[in-house]
DRENTORKOL-3810 file (N, C-alpha, C; in nm, 4 decimals):
REM DRENTORKOL-3810
@n.u->1.5479; n.v->0.7924; n.w->0.4045; ca.u->1.4287; ca.v->0.8756; ca.w->0.3997; c.u->1.3398; c.v->0.8562; c.w->0.5230
@n.u->1.3252; n.v->0.7341; n.w->0.5785; ca.u->1.2419; ca.v->0.7205; ca.w->0.6982; c.u->1.2891; c.v->0.8090; c.w->0.8138
@n.u->1.4201; n.v->0.8218; n.w->0.8293; ca.u->1.4736; ca.v->0.9070; ca.w->0.9354; c.u->1.4383; c.v->1.0533; c.w->0.9134
@n.u->1.4466; n.v->1.0983; n.w->0.7909; ca.u->1.4107; ca.v->1.2364; ca.w->0.7589; c.u->1.2622; c.v->1.2602; c.w->0.7806
@n.u->1.1793; n.v->1.1634; n.w->0.7457; ca.u->1.0357; ca.v->1.1761; ca.w->0.7664; c.u->1.0048; c.v->1.1840; c.w->0.9164
@n.u->1.0707; n.v->1.1009; n.w->0.9973; ca.u->1.0522; ca.v->1.1055; ca.w->1.1423; c.u->1.0940; c.v->1.2410; c.w->1.1977
@n.u->1.2044; n.v->1.2964; n.w->1.1473; ca.u->1.2482; ca.v->1.4297; ca.w->1.1901; c.u->1.1450; c.v->1.5357; c.w->1.1541
@n.u->1.0897; n.v->1.5280; n.w->1.0335; ca.u->0.9876; ca.v->1.6233; ca.w->0.9885; c.u->0.8642; c.v->1.6160; c.w->1.0790
@n.u->0.8236; n.v->1.4953; n.w->1.1134; ca.u->0.7084; ca.v->1.4775; ca.w->1.2027; c.u->0.7378; c.v->1.5384; c.w->1.3391
@n.u->0.8534; n.v->1.5060; n.w->1.3951; ca.u->0.8907; ca.v->1.5575; ca.w->1.5274; c.u->0.8966; c.v->1.7104; c.w->1.5274
@n.u->0.9537; n.v->1.7691; n.w->1.4228; ca.u->0.9607; ca.v->1.9155; ca.w->1.4118; c.u->0.8203; c.v->1.9756; c.w->1.4035
@n.u->0.7317; n.v->1.9108; n.w->1.3315; ca.u->0.5963; ca.v->1.9625; ca.w->1.3113; c.u->0.5103; c.v->1.9509; c.w->1.4372
@n.u->0.5299; n.v->1.8444; n.w->1.5128; ca.u->0.4509; ca.v->1.8225; ca.w->1.6345; c.u->0.5025; c.v->1.9076; c.w->1.7500
@n.u->0.6328; n.v->1.9316; n.w->1.7529; ca.u->0.6903; ca.v->2.0111; ca.w->1.8605; c.u->0.7387; c.v->1.9243; c.w->1.9748
@n.u->0.7620; n.v->1.9861; n.w->2.0916; ca.u->0.8158; ca.v->1.9113; ca.w->2.2058; c.u->0.7315; c.v->1.7866; c.w->2.2351
@n.u->0.8011; n.v->1.6768; n.w->2.2631; ca.u->0.7313; ca.v->1.5494; ca.w->2.2782; c.u->0.6442; c.v->1.5436; c.w->2.4028
@n.u->0.6986; n.v->1.5739; n.w->2.5178; ca.u->0.6236; ca.v->1.5700; ca.w->2.6436; c.u->0.5329; c.v->1.4473; c.w->2.6523
@n.u->0.5796; n.v->1.3324; n.w->2.6032; ca.u->0.5000; ca.v->1.2098; ca.w->2.6088; c.u->0.3849; c.v->1.2056; c.w->2.5102
@n.u->0.3904; n.v->1.2888; n.w->2.4076; ca.u->0.2831; ca.v->1.2901; ca.w->2.3078; c.u->0.2726; c.v->1.1552; c.w->2.2381
@n.u->0.1525; n.v->1.1266; n.w->2.1897; ca.u->0.1250; ca.v->1.0000; ca.w->2.1216; c.u->0.1125; c.v->1.0251; c.w->1.9720
@n.u->0.1719; n.v->0.9361; n.w->1.8942; ca.u->0.1542; ca.v->0.9383; ca.w->1.7486; c.u->0.1046; c.v->0.8004; c.w->1.7057
@n.u->0.0250; n.v->0.7983; n.w->1.6004; ca.u->-0.0288; ca.v->0.6721; ca.w->1.5494; c.u->0.0279; c.v->0.6448; c.w->1.4114
@n.u->0.0840; n.v->0.5278; n.w->1.3946; ca.u->0.1351; ca.v->0.4857; ca.w->1.2641; c.u->0.0297; c.v->0.3967; c.w->1.1997
@n.u->-0.0188; n.v->0.4400; n.w->1.0849; ca.u->-0.1172; ca.v->0.3634; ca.w->1.0085; c.u->-0.0443; c.v->0.2908; c.w->0.8968
@n.u->-0.0430; n.v->0.1600; n.w->0.9069; ca.u->0.0190; ca.v->0.0797; ca.w->0.8024; c.u->0.1549; c.v->0.0292; c.w->0.8421
@n.u->0.1605; n.v->-0.0957; n.w->0.8821; ca.u->0.2872; ca.v->-0.1602; ca.w->0.9138; c.u->0.3364; c.v->-0.2389; c.w->0.7922
@n.u->0.2436; n.v->-0.2819; n.w->0.7078; ca.u->0.2800; ca.v->-0.3529; ca.w->0.5842; c.u->0.3491; c.v->-0.2562; c.w->0.4888
@n.u->0.4309; n.v->-0.3096; n.w->0.4016; ca.u->0.5071; ca.v->-0.2211; ca.w->0.3146; c.u->0.4294; c.v->-0.1726; c.w->0.1931
@n.u->0.3174; n.v->-0.2377; n.w->0.1602; ca.u->0.2372; ca.v->-0.1891; ca.w->0.0475; c.u->0.0918; c.v->-0.2306; c.w->0.0645
@n.u->0.0088; n.v->-0.1697; n.w->-0.0150; ca.u->-0.1351; ca.v->-0.1896; ca.w->-0.0089; c.u->-0.1763; c.v->-0.3347; c.w->-0.0322
@n.u->-0.2780; n.v->-0.3763; n.w->0.0424; ca.u->-0.3396; ca.v->-0.5062; ca.w->0.0187; c.u->-0.2584; c.v->-0.6259; c.w->0.0610
@n.u->-0.1598; n.v->-0.6070; n.w->0.1472; ca.u->-0.0761; ca.v->-0.7182; ca.w->0.1886; c.u->-0.0476; c.v->-0.7104; c.w->0.3374
@n.u->-0.0110; n.v->-0.8234; n.w->0.3946; ca.u->0.0331; ca.v->-0.8259; ca.w->0.5340; c.u->0.1851; c.v->-0.8403; c.w->0.5420
@n.u->0.2505; n.v->-0.8304; n.w->0.4290; ca.u->0.3964; ca.v->-0.8459; ca.w->0.4207; c.u->0.4650; c.v->-0.7231; c.w->0.4797
@n.u->0.5477; n.v->-0.7437; n.w->0.5802; ca.u->0.6148; ca.v->-0.6325; ca.w->0.6471; c.u->0.7616; c.v->-0.6177; c.w->0.6062
@n.u->0.8082; n.v->-0.7051; n.w->0.5181; ca.u->0.9466; ca.v->-0.6920; ca.w->0.4722; c.u->0.9638; c.v->-0.5577; c.w->0.4029
@n.u->1.0724; n.v->-0.4907; n.w->0.4312; ca.u->1.1061; ca.v->-0.3612; ca.w->0.3718; c.u->1.0091; c.v->-0.2490; c.w->0.4097
@n.u->0.9323; n.v->-0.2673; n.w->0.5141; ca.u->0.8410; ca.v->-0.1630; ca.w->0.5600; c.u->0.9201; c.v->-0.0497; c.w->0.6248
@n.u->0.8770; n.v->0.0729; n.w->0.5982; ca.u->0.9410; ca.v->0.1889; ca.w->0.6608; c.u->0.8831; c.v->0.2168; c.w->0.7993
@n.u->0.7679; n.v->0.1615; n.w->0.8303; ca.u->0.6993; ca.v->0.1904; ca.w->0.9565; c.u->0.7854; c.v->0.1610; c.w->1.0804
@n.u->0.8512; n.v->0.0463; n.w->1.0905; ca.u->0.9313; ca.v->0.0212; ca.w->1.2111; c.u->1.0442; c.v->0.1223; c.w->1.2298
@n.u->1.1075; n.v->0.1622; n.w->1.1210; ca.u->1.2159; ca.v->0.2603; ca.w->1.1311; c.u->1.1636; c.v->0.3944; c.w->1.1814
@n.u->1.0513; n.v->0.4367; n.w->1.1272; ca.u->0.9907; ca.v->0.5632; ca.w->1.1702; c.u->0.9462; c.v->0.5521; c.w->1.3163
@n.u->0.8803; n.v->0.4429; n.w->1.3510; ca.u->0.8337; ca.v->0.4236; ca.w->1.4884; c.u->0.9466; c.v->0.4240; c.w->1.5896
@n.u->1.0530; n.v->0.3498; n.w->1.5623; ca.u->1.1659; ca.v->0.3448; ca.w->1.6555; c.u->1.2324; c.v->0.4818; c.w->1.6680
@n.u->1.2443; n.v->0.5519; n.w->1.5579; ca.u->1.3041; ca.v->0.6852; ca.w->1.5613; c.u->1.2212; c.v->0.7807; c.w->1.6469
@n.u->1.0898; n.v->0.7754; n.w->1.6319; ca.u->1.0026; ca.v->0.8624; ca.w->1.7105; c.u->1.0031; c.v->0.8238; c.w->1.8587
@n.u->1.0109; n.v->0.6944; n.w->1.8880; ca.u->1.0198; ca.v->0.6519; ca.w->2.0283; c.u->1.1486; c.v->0.7029; c.w->2.0918
@n.u->1.2591; n.v->0.7006; n.w->2.0162; ca.u->1.3862; ca.v->0.7534; ca.w->2.0679; c.u->1.3762; c.v->0.9023; c.w->2.0964
@n.u->1.2900; n.v->0.9716; n.w->2.0238; ca.u->1.2708; ca.v->1.1151; ca.w->2.0442; c.u->1.1751; c.v->1.1435; c.w->2.1611
@n.u->1.1166; n.v->1.0390; n.w->2.2194; ca.u->1.0294; ca.v->1.0557; ca.w->2.3346; c.u->0.8806; c.v->1.0430; c.w->2.3082
@n.u->0.8430; n.v->1.0105; n.w->2.1859; ca.u->0.7014; ca.v->0.9927; ca.w->2.1540; c.u->0.6548; c.v->0.8538; c.w->2.1971
@n.u->0.5276; n.v->0.8449; n.w->2.2328; ca.u->0.4616; ca.v->0.7158; ca.w->2.2521; c.u->0.4008; c.v->0.6807; c.w->2.1168
@n.u->0.4213; n.v->0.5587; n.w->2.0721; ca.u->0.3792; ca.v->0.5181; ca.w->1.9381; c.u->0.2705; c.v->0.4117; c.w->1.9464
@n.u->0.1654; n.v->0.4343; n.w->1.8684; ca.u->0.0605; ca.v->0.3341; ca.w->1.8471; c.u->0.0684; c.v->0.2907; c.w->1.7017
@n.u->0.0301; n.v->0.1676; n.w->1.6762; ca.u->0.0250; ca.v->0.1220; ca.w->1.5377; c.u->-0.1138; c.v->0.0669; c.w->1.5070
@n.u->-0.1500; n.v->0.0796; n.w->1.3807; ca.u->-0.2745; ca.v->0.0202; ca.w->1.3323; c.u->-0.2524; c.v->-0.0253; c.w->1.1894
@n.u->-0.2827; n.v->-0.1503; n.w->1.1646; ca.u->-0.2794; ca.v->-0.2042; ca.w->1.0291; c.u->-0.3861; c.v->-0.3123; c.w->1.0209
@n.u->-0.4862; n.v->-0.2928; n.w->0.9344; ca.u->-0.5962; ca.v->-0.3889; ca.w->0.9280; c.u->-0.5562; c.v->-0.5267; c.w->0.8754
@n.u->-0.4387; n.v->-0.5381; n.w->0.8147; ca.u->-0.3992; ca.v->-0.6654; ca.w->0.7541; c.u->-0.2859; c.v->-0.7376; c.w->0.8264
@n.u->-0.2118; n.v->-0.6665; n.w->0.9091; ca.u->-0.0966; ca.v->-0.7274; ca.w->0.9772; c.u->-0.1394; c.v->-0.7776; c.w->1.1148
@n.u->-0.1100; n.v->-0.9037; n.w->1.1457; ca.u->-0.1461; ca.v->-0.9569; ca.w->1.2779; c.u->-0.0823; c.v->-0.8761; c.w->1.3914
@n.u->-0.1539; n.v->-0.8669; n.w->1.5011; ca.u->-0.1069; ca.v->-0.7896; ca.w->1.6169; c.u->0.0286; c.v->-0.8398; c.w->1.6648
@n.u->0.0481; n.v->-0.9703; n.w->1.6672; ca.u->0.1753; ca.v->-1.0247; ca.w->1.7147; c.u->0.2911; c.v->-0.9794; c.w->1.6265
@n.u->0.2688; n.v->-0.9713; n.w->1.4971; ca.u->0.3735; ca.v->-0.9249; ca.w->1.4056; c.u->0.4054; c.v->-0.7780; c.w->1.4306
@n.u->0.3018; n.v->-0.6959; n.w->1.4434; ca.u->0.3227; ca.v->-0.5531; ca.w->1.4704; c.u->0.3978; c.v->-0.5328; c.w->1.6010
@n.u->0.3623; n.v->-0.6090; n.w->1.7033; ca.u->0.4279; ca.v->-0.5967; ca.w->1.8343; c.u->0.5762; c.v->-0.6302; c.w->1.8256
@n.u->0.6097; n.v->-0.7315; n.w->1.7494; ca.u->0.7503; ca.v->-0.7708; ca.w->1.7354; c.u->0.8301; c.v->-0.6673; c.w->1.6576
@n.u->0.7677; n.v->-0.6070; n.w->1.5568; ca.u->0.8387; ca.v->-0.5102; ca.w->1.4733; c.u->0.8744; c.v->-0.3828; c.w->1.5478
@n.u->0.7843; n.v->-0.3361; n.w->1.6324; ca.u->0.8073; ca.v->-0.2122; ca.w->1.7059; c.u->0.7870; c.v->-0.2361; c.w->1.8539
@n.u->0.8842; n.v->-0.3011; n.w->1.9124; ca.u->0.8766; ca.v->-0.3296; ca.w->2.0538; c.u->0.8626; c.v->-0.1993; c.w->2.1312
@n.u->0.7678; n.v->-0.1979; n.w->2.2215; ca.u->0.7438; ca.v->-0.0774; ca.w->2.3003; c.u->0.6294; c.v->0.0074; c.w->2.2481
@n.u->0.5783; n.v->-0.0276; n.w->2.1304; ca.u->0.4637; ca.v->0.0464; ca.w->2.0769; c.u->0.3349; c.v->-0.0210; c.w->2.1238
@n.u->0.2262; n.v->0.0534; n.w->2.1176; ca.u->0.0941; ca.v->-0.0004; ca.w->2.1492; c.u->0.0277; c.v->-0.0380; c.w->2.0174
@n.u->-0.0155; n.v->-0.1602; n.w->2.0040; ca.u->-0.0815; ca.v->-0.2058; ca.w->1.8813; c.u->-0.2322; c.v->-0.1970; c.w->1.9025
@n.u->-0.3005; n.v->-0.1311; n.w->1.8094; ca.u->-0.4453; ca.v->-0.1145; ca.w->1.8206; c.u->-0.5155; c.v->-0.1924; c.w->1.7104
@n.u->-0.6463; n.v->-0.2156; n.w->1.7309; ca.u->-0.7227; ca.v->-0.2965; ca.w->1.6364; c.u->-0.8228; c.v->-0.2167; c.w->1.5549
@n.u->-0.8349; n.v->-0.0864; n.w->1.5811; ca.u->-0.9293; ca.v->-0.0063; ca.w->1.5039; c.u->-0.8835; c.v->0.1391; c.w->1.4988
@n.u->-0.9368; n.v->0.2111; n.w->1.4033; ca.u->-0.8979; ca.v->0.3498; ca.w->1.3803; c.u->-0.9299; c.v->0.4375; c.w->1.5006
@n.u->-1.0492; n.v->0.4232; n.w->1.5576; ca.u->-1.0894; ca.v->0.5092; ca.w->1.6686; c.u->-0.9928; c.v->0.4987; c.w->1.7861
@n.u->-0.9565; n.v->0.3778; n.w->1.8238; ca.u->-0.8615; ca.v->0.3575; ca.w->1.9334; c.u->-0.7259; c.v->0.4139; c.w->1.8960
@n.u->-0.6848; n.v->0.3946; n.w->1.7728; ca.u->-0.5535; ca.v->0.4416; ca.w->1.7282; c.u->-0.5408; c.v->0.5933; c.w->1.7342
@n.u->-0.6464; n.v->0.6664; n.w->1.7010; ca.u->-0.6341; ca.v->0.8128; ca.w->1.6902; c.u->-0.6718; c.v->0.8883; c.w->1.8171
@n.u->-0.7251; n.v->0.8200; n.w->1.9158; ca.u->-0.7692; ca.v->0.8896; ca.w->2.0370; c.u->-0.6514; c.v->0.9580; c.w->2.1073
@n.u->-0.6571; n.v->1.0901; n.w->2.1097; ca.u->-0.5572; ca.v->1.1697; ca.w->2.1795; c.u->-0.4227; c.v->1.1841; c.w->2.1111
@n.u->-0.4127; n.v->1.1452; n.w->1.9845; ca.u->-0.2828; ca.v->1.1516; ca.w->1.9164; c.u->-0.2508; c.v->1.2919; c.w->1.8656
@n.u->-0.1231; n.v->1.3198; n.w->1.8583; ca.u->-0.0751; ca.v->1.4460; ca.w->1.8022; c.u->-0.0479; c.v->1.4349; c.w->1.6535
@n.u->-0.0349; n.v->1.3113; n.w->1.6048; ca.u->-0.0110; ca.v->1.2902; ca.w->1.4618; c.u->-0.0584; c.v->1.1525; c.w->1.4197
@n.u->-0.1131; n.v->1.1466; n.w->1.2986; ca.u->-0.1454; ca.v->1.0212; ca.w->1.2321; c.u->-0.0465; c.v->1.0103; c.w->1.1169
@n.u->0.0323; n.v->0.9050; n.w->1.1178; ca.u->0.1393; ca.v->0.8876; ca.w->1.0202; c.u->0.1010; c.v->0.7737; c.w->0.9267
@n.u->0.0857; n.v->0.8041; n.w->0.8005; ca.u->0.0451; ca.v->0.7028; ca.w->0.7028; c.u->0.1703; c.v->0.6444; c.w->0.6384
@n.u->0.1904; n.v->0.5142; n.w->0.6631; ca.u->0.3088; ca.v->0.4456; ca.w->0.6112; c.u->0.2766; c.v->0.3394; c.w->0.5071
@n.u->0.1500; n.v->0.3127; n.w->0.4854; ca.u->0.1088; ca.v->0.2149; ca.w->0.3855; c.u->-0.0099; c.v->0.2715; c.w->0.3094
@n.u->-0.0234; n.v->0.2320; n.w->0.1847; ca.u->-0.1317; ca.v->0.2878; ca.w->0.1028; c.u->-0.2523; c.v->0.1948; c.w->0.0935
@n.u->-0.2882; n.v->0.1333; n.w->0.2079; ca.u->-0.4102; ca.v->0.0528; ca.w->0.2119; c.u->-0.5295; c.v->0.1400; c.w->0.1705
@n.u->-0.6250; n.v->0.0856; n.w->0.0975; ca.u->-0.7425; ca.v->0.1642; ca.w->0.0559; c.u->-0.8137; c.v->0.2319; c.w->0.1730
@n.u->-0.8199; n.v->0.1652; n.w->0.2860; ca.u->-0.8845; ca.v->0.2216; ca.w->0.4053; c.u->-0.8222; c.v->0.3564; c.w->0.4449
@n.u->-0.6935; n.v->0.3715; n.w->0.4242; ca.u->-0.6251; ca.v->0.4940; ca.w->0.4649; c.u->-0.6460; c.v->0.6080; c.w->0.3662
@n.u->-0.6825; n.v->0.5746; n.w->0.2438; ca.u->-0.7081; ca.v->0.6784; ca.w->0.1431; c.u->-0.8371; c.v->0.7530; c.w->0.1710
@n.u->-0.9249; n.v->0.6923; n.w->0.2485; ca.u->-1.0566; ca.v->0.7505; ca.w->0.2760; c.u->-1.0808; c.v->0.7674; c.w->0.4253
@n.u->-0.9812; n.v->0.8126; n.w->0.4977; ca.u->-0.9962; ca.v->0.8314; ca.w->0.6411; c.u->-1.1012; c.v->0.9377; c.w->0.6711
@n.u->-1.1708; n.v->0.9209; n.w->0.7807; ca.u->-1.2674; ca.v->1.0202; ca.w->0.8275; c.u->-1.1880; c.v->1.1286; c.w->0.9000
@n.u->-1.1502; n.v->1.2309; n.w->0.8258; ca.u->-1.0647; ca.v->1.3369; ca.w->0.8790; c.u->-1.1335; c.v->1.4165; c.w->0.9891
@n.u->-1.2638; n.v->1.4343; n.w->0.9787; ca.u->-1.3385; ca.v->1.5063; ca.w->1.0820; c.u->-1.3336; c.v->1.4270; c.w->1.2131
@n.u->-1.3437; n.v->1.2957; n.w->1.2049; ca.u->-1.3346; ca.v->1.2121; ca.w->1.3242; c.u->-1.1950; c.v->1.2199; c.w->1.3853
@n.u->-1.0927; n.v->1.2199; n.w->1.3011; ca.u->-0.9559; ca.v->1.2322; ca.w->1.3521; c.u->-0.9405; c.v->1.3649; c.w->1.4247
@n.u->-0.9942; n.v->1.4708; n.w->1.3680; ca.u->-0.9893; ca.v->1.6026; ca.w->1.4323; c.u->-1.0584; c.v->1.5976; c.w->1.5687
@n.u->-1.1733; n.v->1.5336; n.w->1.5748; ca.u->-1.2513; ca.v->1.5259; ca.w->1.6989; c.u->-1.1817; c.v->1.4400; c.w->1.8049
@n.u->-1.1247; n.v->1.3266; n.w->1.7646; ca.u->-1.0645; ca.v->1.2340; ca.w->1.8598; c.u->-0.9179; c.v->1.2629; c.w->1.8913
@n.u->-0.8486; n.v->1.3279; n.w->1.7991; ca.u->-0.7069; ca.v->1.3555; ca.w->1.8183; c.u->-0.6837; c.v->1.4695; c.w->1.9163
@n.u->-0.5579; n.v->1.4909; n.w->1.9499; ca.u->-0.5189; ca.v->1.6005; ca.w->2.0380; c.u->-0.5304; c.v->1.7330; c.w->1.9629
@n.u->-0.5436; n.v->1.8437; n.w->2.0354; ca.u->-0.5431; ca.v->1.9749; ca.w->1.9689; c.u->-0.4169; c.v->1.9904; c.w->1.8846
@n.u->-0.4318; n.v->2.0424; n.w->1.7639; ca.u->-0.3178; ca.v->2.0613; ca.w->1.6748; c.u->-0.2741; c.v->1.9357; c.w->1.6021
@n.u->-0.3562; n.v->1.8325; n.w->1.6060; ca.u->-0.3225; ca.v->1.7047; ca.w->1.5418; c.u->-0.2903; c.v->1.7261; c.w->1.3937
@n.u->-0.1957; n.v->1.6488; n.w->1.3447; ca.u->-0.1612; ca.v->1.6578; ca.w->1.2034; c.u->-0.1590; c.v->1.5210; c.w->1.1390
@n.u->-0.1699; n.v->1.5209; n.w->1.0087; ca.u->-0.1576; ca.v->1.3997; ca.w->0.9287; c.u->-0.0233; c.v->1.4076; c.w->0.8582
@n.u->0.0585; n.v->1.3052; n.w->0.8769; ca.u->0.1871; ca.v->1.2943; ca.w->0.8100; c.u->0.1720; c.v->1.1848; c.w->0.7045
@n.u->0.1612; n.v->1.2278; n.w->0.5809; ca.u->0.1279; ca.v->1.1372; ca.w->0.4707; c.u->0.2546; c.v->1.0865; c.w->0.4032
@n.u->0.2989; n.v->0.9701; n.w->0.4469; ca.u->0.4206; ca.v->0.9110; ca.w->0.3924; c.u->0.4022; c.v->0.8460; c.w->0.2568
@n.u->0.2800; n.v->0.8385; n.w->0.2080; ca.u->0.2519; ca.v->0.7773; ca.w->0.0784; c.u->0.1860; c.v->0.8728; c.w->-0.0207
@n.u->0.1636; n.v->0.9960; n.w->0.0220; ca.u->0.0983; ca.v->1.0962; ca.w->-0.0636; c.u->-0.0320; c.v->1.0443; c.w->-0.1223
@n.u->-0.1161; n.v->0.9898; n.w->-0.0342; ca.u->-0.2431; ca.v->0.9314; ca.w->-0.0789; c.u->-0.3644; c.v->1.0151; c.w->-0.0396
@n.u->-0.3422; n.v->1.1177; n.w->0.0411; ca.u->-0.4530; ca.v->1.2003; ca.w->0.0887; c.u->-0.4372; c.v->1.3411; c.w->0.0329
@n.u->-0.5480; n.v->1.4014; n.w->-0.0027; ca.u->-0.5475; ca.v->1.5369; ca.w->-0.0550; c.u->-0.5161; c.v->1.6341; c.w->0.0592
@n.u->-0.4048; n.v->1.7075; n.w->0.0496; ca.u->-0.3678; ca.v->1.8005; ca.w->0.1568; c.u->-0.4757; c.v->1.9052; c.w->0.1857
@n.u->-0.5438; n.v->1.9493; n.w->0.0819; ca.u->-0.6486; ca.v->2.0503; ca.w->0.0997; c.u->-0.7620; c.v->1.9956; c.w->0.1871
@n.u->-0.8007; n.v->1.8685; n.w->0.1655; ca.u->-0.9056; ca.v->1.8072; ca.w->0.2465; c.u->-0.8623; c.v->1.7949; c.w->0.3926
@n.u->-0.7360; n.v->1.7616; n.w->0.4143; ca.u->-0.6837; ca.v->1.7501; ca.w->0.5506; c.u->-0.6920; c.v->1.8859; c.w->0.6201
@n.u->-0.6450; n.v->1.9888; n.w->0.5533; ca.u->-0.6460; ca.v->2.1234; ca.w->0.6120; c.u->-0.7880; c.v->2.1748; c.w->0.6309
@n.u->-0.8781; n.v->2.1433; n.w->0.5374; ca.u->-1.0187; ca.v->2.1842; ca.w->0.5514; c.u->-1.0856; c.v->2.1190; c.w->0.6723
@n.u->-1.0365; n.v->2.0029; n.w->0.7126; ca.u->-1.0895; ca.v->1.9348; ca.w->0.8309; c.u->-1.0317; c.v->1.9932; c.w->0.9600
@n.u->-0.9385; n.v->2.0865; n.w->0.9466; ca.u->-0.8800; ca.v->2.1496; ca.w->1.0645; c.u->-0.7574; c.v->2.0796; c.w->1.1183
@n.u->-0.6955; n.v->1.9959; n.w->1.0367; ca.u->-0.5762; ca.v->1.9225; ca.w->1.0755; c.u->-0.4546; c.v->1.9802; c.w->1.0052
@n.u->-0.3389; n.v->1.9627; n.w->1.0659; ca.u->-0.2148; ca.v->1.9980; ca.w->0.9991; c.u->-0.1784; c.v->1.8902; c.w->0.8988
@n.u->-0.0841; n.v->1.9232; n.w->0.8096; ca.u->-0.0445; ca.v->1.8264; ca.w->0.7070; c.u->0.1033; c.v->1.8409; c.w->0.6772
@n.u->0.1733; n.v->1.7279; n.w->0.6739; ca.u->0.3109; ca.v->1.7229; ca.w->0.6274; c.u->0.3286; c.v->1.5987; c.w->0.5417
@n.u->0.4208; n.v->1.6063; n.w->0.4489; ca.u->0.4524; ca.v->1.4926; ca.w->0.3641; c.u->0.5904; c.v->1.5165; c.w->0.3024
@n.u->0.6526; n.v->1.4108; n.w->0.2603; ca.u->0.7771; ca.v->1.4234; ca.w->0.1858; c.u->0.7421; c.v->1.4553; c.w->0.0423
@n.u->0.7997; n.v->1.5600; n.w->-0.0127; ca.u->0.7765; ca.v->1.5944; ca.w->-0.1532; c.u->0.6501; c.v->1.6722; c.w->-0.1803
@n.u->0.5767; n.v->1.7107; n.w->-0.0755; ca.u->0.4544; ca.v->1.7913; ca.w->-0.0905; c.u->0.4558; c.v->1.9028; c.w->0.0118
@n.u->0.3777; n.v->2.0052; n.w->-0.0152; ca.u->0.3701; ca.v->2.1167; ca.w->0.0796; c.u->0.2262; c.v->2.1490; c.w->0.1118
END
């Protein structure tokens, strides 16, 4: 499924041309720094192979751990840095912080046509679209 999700993101964003995507959540589940069985590295590596530049943000996972998991990605320490100029925000963990993202800020800081790829189905698609962002998810439309 991570490979299919990466394909869906790539199709939705369009030609890579060095576009940046941000992966939110390196941990495999909410409230933990445990990265075992996380889908984030698989999605990140797949997108890098497609030509995307990948940033990661996880408030609970140490930067050194994130760097080792997705070699070649940029690890960020805050949401604002993570979303600046991105074509997609990819939610891979259901941390409470990600359930209440400031969608208007993402729209303002992200690249034109930015979308939210909700890998955990934790965000209301209508709210994302009302903020002027695109939306994709597995199992939702």
